[in-house]
C-alpha positions in Angstrom: -96.7 180.8 26.3 -97.9 181.7 29.7 -98.5 185.3 30.6 -96.4 185.1 33.8 -93.3 184.2 31.6 -93.7 187.3 29.6 -94.0 189.4 32.8 -90.9 188.0 34.4 -88.7 188.7 31.4 -90.4 192.1 30.8 -89.4 193.3 34.3 -85.9 192.0 33.8 -85.6 194.0 30.6 -87.2 197.1 32.0 -84.9 197.1 35.0 -82.0 197.5 32.5 -82.8 201.2 32.7 -83.0 201.9 36.3 -76.8 198.2 43.6 -74.1 197.8 45.9 -70.6 199.2 45.3 -67.6 197.8 47.0 -64.3 199.6 47.3 -62.0 196.6 46.9 -58.3 196.9 47.7 -57.2 193.6 45.9 -58.6 192.1 42.8 -57.3 189.0 40.9 -58.6 187.1 37.9 -57.6 184.9 35.1 -57.3 181.2 34.2 -55.8 178.1 35.8 -54.4 175.5 33.3 -52.3 172.3 33.5 -48.9 171.8 31.7 -50.7 170.8 28.5 -52.7 174.0 28.4 -56.0 172.4 29.4 -58.2 174.3 31.8 -58.3 173.0 35.4 -61.9 173.3 36.6 -62.8 173.6 40.3 -59.3 174.4 41.5 -59.0 176.2 44.8 -57.9 179.9 44.7 -57.4 182.0 47.7 -55.4 185.0 49.0 -52.4 183.9 51.0 -52.8 184.2 54.7 -56.6 184.6 54.4 -59.8 182.7 54.3 -61.0 184.6 51.2 -61.2 182.2 48.3 -63.1 180.9 45.3 -63.1 177.9 43.0 -62.4 178.0 39.2 -65.2 177.6 36.7 -65.7 174.8 34.2 -63.3 176.6 31.8 -60.7 177.2 34.5 -61.5 180.9 34.9 -61.8 182.7 38.2 -62.2 186.1 39.8 -61.6 187.0 43.5 -61.8 190.3 45.3 -61.5 191.6 48.9 -61.5 195.0 50.6 -58.1 194.1 52.3 -54.7 194.2 50.8 -52.9 191.0 49.8 -49.8 190.4 47.8 -50.1 186.7 46.7 -52.5 184.0 45.6 -52.4 180.3 46.4 -53.8 177.9 43.9 -54.2 174.1 44.6 -56.0 171.1 43.2 -55.9 167.4 43.8 -53.0 165.8 42.1 -51.2 169.0 41.3 -48.4 171.0 43.0 -49.7 174.0 45.0 -48.7 177.3 43.4 -48.1 180.6 45.1 -48.6 183.5 42.7 -47.2 187.0 43.7 -49.5 189.9 42.9 -47.6 192.9 41.8 -50.6 195.2 41.4 -53.8 195.7 43.4 -55.8 194.6 40.4 -54.3 191.6 38.5 -57.1 190.5 36.1 -55.4 188.6 33.3 -53.4 186.0 35.1 -52.6 182.6 33.5 -51.6 180.1 36.2 -50.0 176.8 35.2 -50.3 173.9 37.7 -47.7 171.1 37.5 -48.7 167.5 38.2 -47.2 166.0 41.3 -44.7 163.3 40.4 -46.2 160.7 42.8 -49.7 161.5 41.7 -49.5 161.2 37.9 -51.0 157.7 37.9 -53.7 158.8 40.3 -54.7 161.6 38.0 -55.1 159.3 35.1 -57.3 157.0 37.1 -59.4 159.5 39.0 -59.3 162.5 36.8 -59.9 164.8 39.7 -62.7 162.7 41.2 -62.5 162.0 45.0 -63.1 158.6 46.5 -66.4 157.8 48.2 -64.7 155.5 50.6 -62.3 156.4 53.4 -63.0 160.1 52.7 -63.1 162.2 55.9 -65.1 164.9 54.1 -67.9 162.4 53.4 -67.8 161.1 57.0 -68.5 164.7 58.1 -71.2 165.0 55.5 -73.0 162.0 57.0 -72.9 163.7 60.4 -74.6 166.7 58.8 -77.4 164.4 57.5 -77.9 162.9 60.9 -78.3 166.2 62.7 -79.9 168.6 60.1 -83.4 168.2 61.5 -82.2 169.2 65.0 -80.7 172.5 64.0 -82.0 176.0 63.7 -85.7 176.9 64.1 -86.7 173.2 63.6 -85.6 172.5 67.2 -88.5 174.5 68.6 -92.3 174.0 68.4 -93.0 177.7 67.6 -90.7 180.4 66.3 -90.8 184.0 65.1 -88.2 186.4 63.8 -87.8 189.7 61.9 -86.6 189.6 58.3 -85.2 192.4 56.3 -84.9 191.8 52.5 -83.1 193.9 50.0 -83.4 193.1 46.3 -81.2 194.9 43.7 -80.7 194.8 39.9 -77.6 196.0 38.2 -76.8 196.4 34.5 -73.4 194.7 34.0 -70.5 194.6 31.5 -70.5 198.4 31.1 -68.2 199.7 28.4 -67.9 202.7 26.1 -69.8 201.0 23.3 -72.8 200.6 25.5 -72.5 204.1 27.0 -72.3 205.7 23.5 -75.1 203.6 21.9 -78.1 205.3 20.5 -80.5 203.5 22.9 -79.1 205.5 25.8 -79.0 208.9 24.1 -80.3 211.4 26.6 -79.7 209.1 29.5 -75.9 209.2 29.7 -76.0 210.6 33.3 -76.9 207.1 34.6 -73.4 205.9 33.9 -71.7 208.3 36.3 -71.6 205.6 39.0 -70.2 202.2 38.1 -68.0 199.6 39.9 -66.8 196.1 39.8 -68.7 193.1 41.1 -66.9 191.1 43.8 -67.9 187.7 42.5 -67.5 188.0 38.7 -65.2 191.0 38.3 -67.5 192.8 35.8 -68.3 196.4 35.8 -71.9 197.1 36.8 -74.4 199.9 37.2 -77.0 199.9 40.0 -80.5 200.4 38.5 -83.1 199.2 40.9 -83.6 198.5 44.6 -86.5 197.2 46.7 -86.5 196.9 50.5 -89.0 195.0 52.6 -89.4 194.2 56.3 -91.4 191.3 57.6 -92.5 189.6 60.8 -92.4 185.9 60.3 -94.2 183.4 62.5 -94.2 179.6 62.3 -95.4 176.4 64.0 -93.3 173.3 63.5 -96.0 171.0 64.9 -98.7 172.0 62.4 -96.2 173.1 59.7 -98.0 176.4 59.3 -96.2 179.7 58.6 -97.3 183.3 58.4 -95.4 186.2 56.9 -96.6 189.8 57.6 -95.2 192.6 55.5 -94.7 195.7 57.7 -92.8 198.0 55.3 -91.9 198.1 51.6 -90.0 200.7 49.6 -88.4 200.7 46.1 -86.9 203.0 43.6 -89.5 204.4 41.3 -92.1 201.7 41.5 -93.7 202.3 44.9 -97.2 201.4 43.8 -96.2 198.4 41.7 -97.1 195.3 43.8 -96.9 193.2 40.6 -93.2 194.0 40.1 -92.4 193.3 43.8 -94.2 189.9 43.7 -92.5 188.9 40.5 -89.1 189.7 41.9 -89.9 187.8 45.0 -91.0 184.8 43.0 -87.7 184.8 41.1 -85.9 184.4 44.4 -87.9 181.9 46.4 -86.7 181.0 49.9 -84.7 177.8 50.2 -83.1 175.7 52.9 -79.5 174.5 52.1 -80.2 171.4 54.2 -82.8 170.2 51.7 -81.8 167.6 49.1 -82.8 169.9 46.3 -82.8 173.7 46.0 -85.3 175.1 43.5 -84.3 178.2 41.5 -85.9 179.5 38.3 -88.1 176.4 38.1 -85.1 174.1 38.2 -84.1 171.7 41.0 -80.4 171.9 41.9 -78.8 169.2 44.0 -77.7 170.7 47.3 -74.1 169.9 48.3 -75.6 168.8 51.7 -78.0 166.4 49.9 -78.1 162.8 50.9 -77.6 162.1 47.2 -74.7 164.5 47.0 -72.0 161.9 47.0 -73.3 160.7 43.6 -72.9 164.1 41.9 -70.2 165.9 43.9 -66.6 165.4 44.9 -65.8 166.4 48.5 -62.4 167.4 50.0 -61.6 168.1 53.6 -59.5 171.3 53.0 -59.0 173.1 56.4 -60.1 173.4 60.1 -59.9 176.3 62.5 -61.8 178.2 65.2 -64.7 180.5 63.9 -66.4 182.6 66.6 -64.9 180.2 69.3 -66.3 177.2 67.5 -64.0 174.6 66.0 -65.1 174.1 62.3 -64.1 172.0 59.3 -63.9 173.4 55.8 -65.2 171.1 53.0 -64.6 172.0 49.4 -67.0 170.4 46.8 -67.3 170.4 43.0 -69.4 168.4 40.4 -68.5 165.0 39.2 -70.0 165.6 35.8 -70.9 168.5 33.5 -74.3 169.8 32.4 -76.0 168.9 35.6 -77.8 171.2 37.9 -75.1 171.4 40.5 -72.9 173.9 42.4 -69.2 174.3 43.3 -68.0 176.0 46.5 -67.2 175.2 50.1 -68.8 175.2 53.6 -67.7 175.4 57.2 -69.3 173.0 59.6 -69.1 172.8 63.4 -67.5 169.7 64.9 -70.1 169.1 67.7 -73.5 170.1 66.4 -72.6 169.3 62.8 -74.4 172.5 61.8 -73.3 174.8 59.0 -71.5 177.9 60.0 -70.8 179.3 56.5 -71.6 178.1 53.0 -70.9 179.3 49.5 -72.6 177.9 46.4 -71.8 178.9 42.7 -73.7 177.2 39.9 -71.5 175.6 37.3 -71.5 177.4 33.9 -72.4 174.1 32.2 -75.6 173.8 34.1 -78.6 173.4 31.8 -80.4 176.6 32.6 -81.4 179.4 30.2 -80.8 183.1 30.5 -78.8 182.7 33.7 -75.1 182.9 33.4 -74.1 182.8 37.1 -75.7 181.9 40.4 -73.8 182.7 43.6 -75.0 182.1 47.1 -73.6 182.9 50.6 -75.1 182.1 53.9 -73.9 182.8 57.4 -75.1 181.3 60.7 -74.6 182.4 64.3 -74.8 180.5 67.5 -77.6 180.8 70.0 -77.2 179.5 73.6 -73.9 177.9 72.6 -75.5 175.2 70.5 -78.3 176.4 68.1 -77.1 177.7 64.8 -79.5 180.2 63.2 -79.2 181.8 59.8 -78.4 185.5 60.1 -77.5 186.5 56.5 -78.4 185.1 53.1 -77.0 186.6 49.9 -78.2 185.4 46.5 -76.8 186.7 43.2 -77.8 185.7 39.6 -76.5 187.0 36.3 -79.2 187.2 33.7 -77.9 187.3 30.1 -79.0 186.2 26.6 -75.6 184.4 26.1 -73.3 182.7 28.6 -70.2 184.2 27.1 -68.1 186.3 29.5 -68.3 189.4 27.4 -72.1 189.3 27.0 -74.1 192.1 28.7 -76.6 191.2 31.3 -78.4 192.1 34.5 -77.3 191.1 38.0 -80.2 190.2 40.3 -79.2 190.3 44.0 -81.1 189.5 47.1 -79.7 190.0 50.6 -81.8 188.8 53.5 -81.0 189.4 57.1 -82.6 187.8 60.1 -82.8 189.0 63.7 -85.0 189.2 66.8 -85.5 185.4 67.0 -88.0 184.2 69.7 -89.2 180.7 70.4 -92.1 178.8 71.9 -94.5 181.8 72.0 -97.8 180.0 71.4 -100.3 181.4 69.0 -103.8 180.0 68.2 -104.5 178.2 65.0 -106.8 181.1 64.0 -103.7 183.4 63.8 -102.3 181.3 60.9 -105.6 180.7 59.2 -106.1 184.4 58.8 -103.4 184.7 56.2 -105.1 186.6 53.4 -103.2 189.1 51.3 -104.5 192.6 52.0 -103.4 196.0 50.6 -102.4 198.4 53.4 -101.4 201.7 51.9 -99.2 202.8 54.8 -97.0 199.7 54.4 -95.8 201.1 51.1 -95.4 204.6 52.4 -93.2 204.3 55.5 -91.2 207.4 56.5 -87.4 207.6 56.8 -87.6 207.1 60.6 -89.2 203.6 60.1 -86.4 202.6 57.7 -83.6 203.9 59.9 -85.0 201.7 62.8 -85.8 198.6 60.8 -83.0 198.2 58.3 -80.7 195.4 59.6 -77.8 196.9 57.6 -77.6 200.4 56.3 -77.6 201.3 52.6 -74.3 202.3 51.2 -73.9 205.6 49.4 -74.6 204.3 45.9 -77.7 202.3 46.9 -79.1 205.5 48.3 -78.5 207.2 44.9 -80.6 204.6 43.1 -83.7 206.1 44.7 -83.2 209.5 43.1 -81.7 208.2 39.8 -84.8 206.4 38.6 -87.1 209.3 39.6 -84.9 211.4 37.3 -84.8 208.8 34.6 -88.6 208.5 34.4 -88.7 212.2 33.2 -86.4 211.4 30.2 -88.5 210.9 27.0 -86.1 208.2 25.6 -86.6 206.1 28.7 -90.3 206.6 28.6 -90.4 205.3 25.0 -88.3 202.2 25.9 -90.5 201.5 29.0 -93.7 201.8 26.9 -92.4 199.3 24.3 -91.5 196.8 27.0 -94.9 197.3 28.6 -96.7 196.5 25.3 -94.6 193.4 24.7 -95.3 192.1 28.2 -98.9 192.8 28.7 -100.1 192.9 25.1 -101.8 196.2 25.7 -101.0 199.8 24.5 -101.5 202.1 27.4 -103.6 205.2 26.8 -105.2 207.6 29.3 -107.3 205.4 31.6 -107.7 202.9 28.7 -105.6 200.1 27.4 -105.9 199.0 23.7 -105.5 195.3 23.0 -104.5 192.6 23.4 -102.6 193.3 20.2 -101.6 189.7 19.8 -105.3 188.9 18.9 -105.5 191.4 16.2 -105.3 188.9 13.3 -106.6 185.3 13.1 -107.9 182.8 10.6 -110.4 180.0 10.4 -112.3 178.3 7.6 -115.6 180.0 8.4 -114.5 183.6 9.0 -111.5 183.5 6.7 -109.1 186.3 7.7 -110.3 187.8 11.0 -109.4 191.2 12.4 -110.1 192.3 16.0 -109.9 195.5 18.0 -110.5 195.9 21.7 -109.5 197.3 25.0 -110.2 197.8 28.7 -110.5 200.5 31.3 -107.3 201.0 33.3 -106.9 203.6 36.1 -104.4 201.6 38.1 -103.3 198.1 39.2 -105.8 198.0 42.0 -108.9 199.2 40.1 -112.1 198.2 42.0 -113.9 197.9 38.7 -113.1 197.2 35.1 -114.9 197.1 31.7 -113.5 195.2 28.8 -114.7 194.7 25.2 -113.8 194.0 21.6 -115.3 193.9 18.1 -114.1 191.6 15.3 -114.8 191.2 11.6 -114.5 188.1 9.3 -113.7 188.8 5.6 -115.2 185.5 4.5 -118.5 185.4 6.3 -118.7 189.3 6.2 -120.0 189.5 9.8 -119.2 191.7 12.8 -118.7 190.1 16.2 -118.4 191.6 19.6 -117.9 191.0 23.3 -118.5 193.2 26.4 -117.9 192.4 30.0 -117.7 194.3 33.3 -116.8 193.4 36.9 -116.7 195.2 40.2 -115.1 194.4 43.5 -117.8 194.8 46.2 -115.8 193.7 49.2 -112.0 193.6 49.2 -111.7 191.4 52.3 -113.8 188.5 51.0 -113.0 189.4 47.4 -116.7 189.5 46.6 -117.0 190.3 42.9 -120.0 190.9 40.7 -119.6 190.4 36.9 -121.5 190.1 33.7 -121.4 190.5 30.0 -122.5 189.4 26.5 -120.6 187.9 23.6 -121.7 187.2 20.0 -118.9 185.4 18.1 -117.8 182.3 16.3 -116.2 179.7 18.6 -114.8 176.2 18.6 -116.8 174.3 21.1 -115.1 171.4 22.9 -111.7 173.0 23.0 -111.4 171.6 26.6 -113.2 168.9 28.5 -113.7 171.0 31.6 -115.1 174.4 30.7 -117.0 177.4 32.0 -119.1 180.1 30.3 -116.3 182.7 30.1 -118.0 185.6 28.4 -114.8 186.8 26.6 -113.0 183.5 26.3 -111.8 182.3 22.9 -109.8 179.2 22.1 -106.7 179.0 19.8 -108.6 176.4 17.8 -111.0 179.2 16.6 -108.3 181.4 15.1 -105.1 179.4 14.5 -103.4 180.6 11.3 -102.0 177.1 10.5 -104.0 173.9 10.9 -104.0 170.2 9.9 -106.8 170.0 7.4 -110.0 172.2 7.1 -112.1 173.0 10.1 -115.7 173.9 9.4 -117.0 172.6 12.8 -117.4 176.1 14.3 -120.4 177.5 16.2 -122.2 180.8 16.3 -122.6 181.6 20.0 -124.6 184.4 21.7 -123.7 184.2 25.4 -124.9 186.4 28.3 -123.7 185.8 31.9 -124.1 187.2 35.4 -121.8 186.0 38.2 -121.2 186.4 41.9 -117.9 185.1 43.3 -116.0 185.3 46.5 -112.8 184.0 48.2 -113.9 182.9 51.7 -110.4 181.5 52.4 -107.1 182.2 50.8 -106.9 180.5 47.3 -110.4 179.0 47.7 -112.8 180.6 45.2 -116.6 180.0 45.1 -118.6 181.2 42.1 -122.3 181.1 41.3 -123.3 182.2 37.8 -126.3 182.3 35.6 -126.1 182.2 31.8 -128.2 182.2 28.7 -126.8 181.2 25.4 -127.9 180.3 21.9 -125.8 177.9 19.8 -126.1 177.4 16.0 -123.7 175.9 13.5 -121.6 178.5 11.7 -121.1 176.4 8.6 -123.4 174.4 6.2 -120.8 171.5 6.5 -121.4 171.1 10.2 -124.6 170.4 12.1 -125.9 170.9 15.7 -129.4 170.0 14.7 -131.5 167.8 17.0 -135.0 166.2 16.9 -137.7 168.0 18.8 -140.4 165.2 18.9 -140.4 161.5 19.8 -141.3 160.5 16.2 -138.0 162.1 15.1 -139.8 164.0 12.3 -139.1 167.6 13.4 -135.7 169.2 14.0 -134.3 172.4 15.3 -130.9 173.9 14.3 -130.6 176.4 17.2 -130.1 175.6 20.9 -131.5 178.0 23.5 -130.3 177.3 27.0 -130.5 178.8 30.5 -128.0 177.4 33.0 -127.0 178.0 36.6 -123.6 176.8 37.8 -121.8 176.6 41.1 -118.0 176.3 40.8 -115.5 175.7 43.6 -111.8 176.2 42.8 -109.0 175.5 45.2 -105.4 176.4 44.4 -103.0 175.8 47.3 -99.7 177.6 47.0 -100.9 180.0 44.4 -99.3 183.5 44.5 -101.0 186.6 43.2 -100.2 190.2 42.7 -102.7 193.1 43.0 -105.5 193.9 45.3 -108.2 195.2 42.8 -110.9 193.4 40.9 -108.3 191.6 38.8 -105.1 190.0 40.0 -102.1 188.5 38.2 -101.0 185.0 39.0 -97.3 185.0 39.7 -96.4 181.3 39.8 -98.6 180.0 37.0 -98.1 176.3 36.5 -96.3 175.7 39.8 -99.2 175.0 42.1 -102.0 172.3 42.2 -105.5 173.2 41.0 -108.7 171.5 42.0 -112.0 172.5 40.1 -115.5 171.3 40.8 -118.5 172.4 38.8 -122.2 171.5 39.4 -124.4 173.0 36.7 -128.2 172.8 36.2 -129.9 173.4 32.8 -133.4 174.8 33.2 -136.1 174.4 30.6 -138.6 177.2 30.1 -137.1 180.6 31.1 -136.2 182.7 28.0 -137.4 179.8 25.8 -134.7 177.5 27.2 -134.9 174.0 25.6 -133.5 171.4 28.0 -133.5 170.2 31.6 -130.2 168.6 32.7 -127.6 168.4 35.4 -123.9 168.4 34.8 -121.1 167.5 37.2 -117.4 168.1 36.3 -114.2 167.5 38.3 -110.7 168.7 37.3 -107.4 168.2 39.2 -104.0 169.3 38.0 -100.8 168.8 40.0 -97.1 169.6 39.1 -94.6 167.4 40.9 -91.0 168.5 41.3 -89.0 165.2 41.3 -85.7 166.6 42.2 -83.0 165.7 39.7 -85.5 163.7 37.6 -87.3 166.8 36.5 -91.0 167.9 36.7 -94.1 165.7 36.3 -97.5 167.3 35.6 -100.6 165.2 36.1 -104.1 166.1 35.1 -107.2 164.1 35.9 -110.7 165.0 34.6 -114.1 163.4 35.1 -117.6 164.4 34.3 -121.2 163.3 33.7 -124.3 164.9 32.2 -127.6 163.7 33.6 -130.6 164.1 31.2 -131.2 164.2 27.5 -129.2 166.9 25.7 -128.1 167.6 22.0 -124.6 167.8 20.7 -124.0 171.4 21.6 -124.4 170.6 25.3 -122.4 167.3 25.4 -118.8 166.9 26.4 -116.5 166.8 23.3 -113.1 165.2 23.8 -110.8 168.1 22.8 -109.0 167.4 19.6 -106.2 169.6 18.2 -106.0 170.3 14.5 -103.5 173.1 14.9 -99.7 172.7 14.7 -99.3 174.1 18.2 -98.7 172.0 21.3 -101.8 172.8 23.5 -101.8 171.3 27.0 -105.0 169.4 27.8 -105.8 168.5 24.2 -105.4 165.3 22.2 -103.2 166.3 19.3 -104.1 163.4 16.9 -107.8 163.8 17.3 -110.0 165.9 15.0 -112.6 168.1 16.5 -115.7 166.1 17.4 -114.0 162.8 16.7 -115.2 161.6 20.2 -118.3 163.0 21.9 -119.4 161.9 25.4 -121.9 162.6 28.2 -119.8 160.6 30.7 -116.0 160.8 30.6 -112.7 160.2 32.5 -109.4 161.6 31.3 -105.8 161.3 32.4 -102.9 163.3 31.1 -99.3 162.8 32.2 -96.4 164.9 31.0 -92.8 164.7 32.3 -89.9 167.1 31.6 -86.6 165.5 32.4 -84.8 168.9 32.1 -82.0 167.4 30.1 -81.0 164.7 32.6 -80.3 162.1 29.8 -79.2 164.5 26.9 -76.7 166.0 29.4 -74.8 162.8 29.5 -74.4 162.3 25.8 -71.2 163.8 24.3 -71.7 166.5 21.7 -75.5 166.5 22.3 -75.1 167.7 25.9 -73.6 171.0 24.7 -76.9 171.9 23.0 -78.7 171.9 26.4 -81.7 170.1 25.0 -84.5 168.8 27.3 -86.4 165.6 26.8 -90.1 165.2 27.4 -92.6 162.4 27.4 -96.4 162.4 27.6 -99.2 159.9 27.8 -102.9 160.8 27.3 -105.9 158.6 27.7 -109.7 159.2 27.8 -112.6 156.9 28.2 -116.3 157.8 27.9 -119.7 156.9 26.8 -122.9 158.5 25.3 -126.4 157.3 26.1 -128.8 155.9 23.5 -131.2 158.7 24.3 -128.6 161.4 23.4 -127.6 159.5 20.3 -131.2 159.4 19.1 -131.5 163.1 19.8 -128.8 164.0 17.2 -130.3 164.9 13.8 -127.0 165.3 12.0 -126.9 163.0 8.9 -123.2 163.4 8.1 -120.9 165.5 10.3 -120.4 164.9 13.1 -121.2 161.3 13.8 -121.5 160.8 17.6 -119.0 158.3 18.8 -117.4 157.7 22.2 -114.4 155.7 23.3 -116.5 153.3 25.2 -115.1 149.9 24.5 -111.5 150.8 25.5 -109.8 154.0 26.4 -108.4 156.1 23.6 -104.7 156.8 24.2 -101.7 158.3 22.6 -98.1 159.1 23.6 -95.6 161.8 22.7 -91.9 162.3 22.7 -90.7 165.8 22.9 -87.5 167.8 22.5 -87.5 171.1 24.3 -85.1 174.1 24.6 -84.2 174.1 20.9 -82.4 177.4 20.5 -83.7 178.1 24.0 -87.2 179.1 22.8 -88.7 176.2 20.7 -90.2 172.8 21.5 -91.1 170.0 19.2 -93.5 167.2 20.1 -93.8 163.9 18.1 -97.2 162.2 18.7 -98.2 158.6 18.2 -101.7 157.2 18.2 -102.3 154.1 20.3 -105.6 152.8 19.0 -108.9 153.6 17.1 -107.0 153.6 13.8 -110.3 152.7 12.0 -111.9 156.1 12.8 -112.6 158.2 9.7 -109.5 160.2 8.7 -107.7 159.0 11.8 -104.2 160.4 12.2 -101.6 157.9 13.5 -98.7 160.4 13.7 -98.3 164.1 14.1 -95.9 166.9 15.0 -96.7 170.0 17.0 -94.5 172.8 18.3 -94.5 175.7 20.7 -92.5 178.8 21.5 -91.7 179.9 25.0 -89.2 181.7 27.2 -88.3 179.3 30.1 -85.4 179.1 32.4 
């Protein structure tokens, strides 16, 4: 499981202990059913003589709220008689509304079952006009643009009741429940617990496609120095454009109601027309054609001349295949510039995070409100302006005074939002909260925080392999703050079978923050599984899962004693471009009598050596476009791990002589990984690797095709290969994995309710090993050097993900090379993870 996944859920859980209240005059909620008692999903509900409305959920439930006073509801749906329901109280929350079928529409209901026609439908005619004009609206109409953006992010603990207030977990913190109110979208009681405000200047060039966002102020409740929290919250709520075909939220691609493919997944109804801000607009109501798809329900108003959106509402259907998120609700408003250009002025996004999707389950509201102002166009800026787009820590940005916020807030905080700032400061002094916060911190980071020192990672405390037996480890790192300019990290370990101590120690210092010039070095003496990945570096504290997995397929004695010392210099001359030059010296020796790294030392092949001594200098270039990071110190946290392409190029030179080094060689390695969001078809991840070693080298310096003898699904490995089954000095590898995100399971009755997700993968590798390197190998039994030279080795996998929301099973099938010793033709691996 990736570290960033832990962090996102950690912050959501921590925010349970730290935002906007609305004083509604009229509230209504309940269920809409037909005469047979069956729920009517996607029915229209609105207050009579108003434009305030909503659409029922999959189960027919609804909630609607407004600050004005109304005394009746109007409920309608295709094929049913419209009902007007009087409201006797200002809060009517348990209504059961029965819709009667229209006499002349009974046959139509049987045929269409609520689905609208794709032909002769005026709503779809309007939708086609939107498609034709969407690229000529808003900021896309100008070559250059700029604007001011104010962003407010809030988290609220919802479903507050006496059982929660009186629970032991909140003992000593009861004061936080003094201010609660009801959410205008869901009707649930909530408690504001966190707020973050940010002001940006945004600049863009439509001709080059470049964009620059400059943060000029940031403030939040209780976490003012926590850039990591701020970045994780921002990543949860990525910006989106409702005109796009797909809207990506929580790593899922939802079909936009304005999509050119929308008519295949949505029903559209022309519901109303009126003047809005002196512009004649049509109201289109839309709802899904099928359950369990990543779709919305809602409505939008569109202008009749520019065909631009004036207002739009989107609510994710409850049956959507997404974990931990019970509701998603979006509102966007657009204003007119120069009588024709519609520009977004307000964007409100709300999500309801919960472990269960039941209405009575407690959760956390995440809300983001973004306001836009001070638009300006066609102010030219040089290309250098956009190229200088490096993240820098400017202390004053996070310490703006009250005058700044009074001048730059595009809407004022209400009374209760202001109280959040003082509430968390008070809460942090409560010991009960401190204990809960510390527990969450340990689970998220894996470290126990002490004074200027973190102990851990605790998840590496115990391990097992056939050489060391049971292995225990203790370690830690210096930690003075998130932006430490230097850091020292180390560990010691002990194996109860080989009765040996191991250790590792490294240090790094940030010399220049602007170029991120970093000096680092260290030493490690340990037992390691070489060949855990094709493309590798001399990471001084790195250790593969293959070296300490508690459960494996068969015995693994092919481990190596390694003594590695490194010194590195790295820099980031351009954003997300990293250049690293390092020197290393290592000794490699078999850790087991049943495994040999021995090689011949003379041409007559009469003398052998069992230990490799090697000095190496490497130059590594890494390019990660789209990568987002948090922190400005010597170490940074990657926010969007797995969501961006990564290109890696390594040129290494082995030097014979210095420090008794044994071999001269050159090594070239290339790695390219790219995740592709394919809209409604899911996510495809492609990985290509290639490499070649020039010169004569022994087994310990060759490229081992990474097998996997564990029962865990490890990306980049070949799960049906044993360690050292294939060894190469020249290789090419391709790995394709596609996650359909439940596209097919979601259309199978009974199975679709399980929200399972189907995956497929194909792996292939081809390589060779020279005769000279074969002759250098002095091993007489294990391993025997063999490369997939005649034809590529390949395998394929079928996977089922999202089992109980946290587990994935992969079924692997070997494609060829069945005659290899102990070849496995079938295998099963699994993995745990918390994913949306």
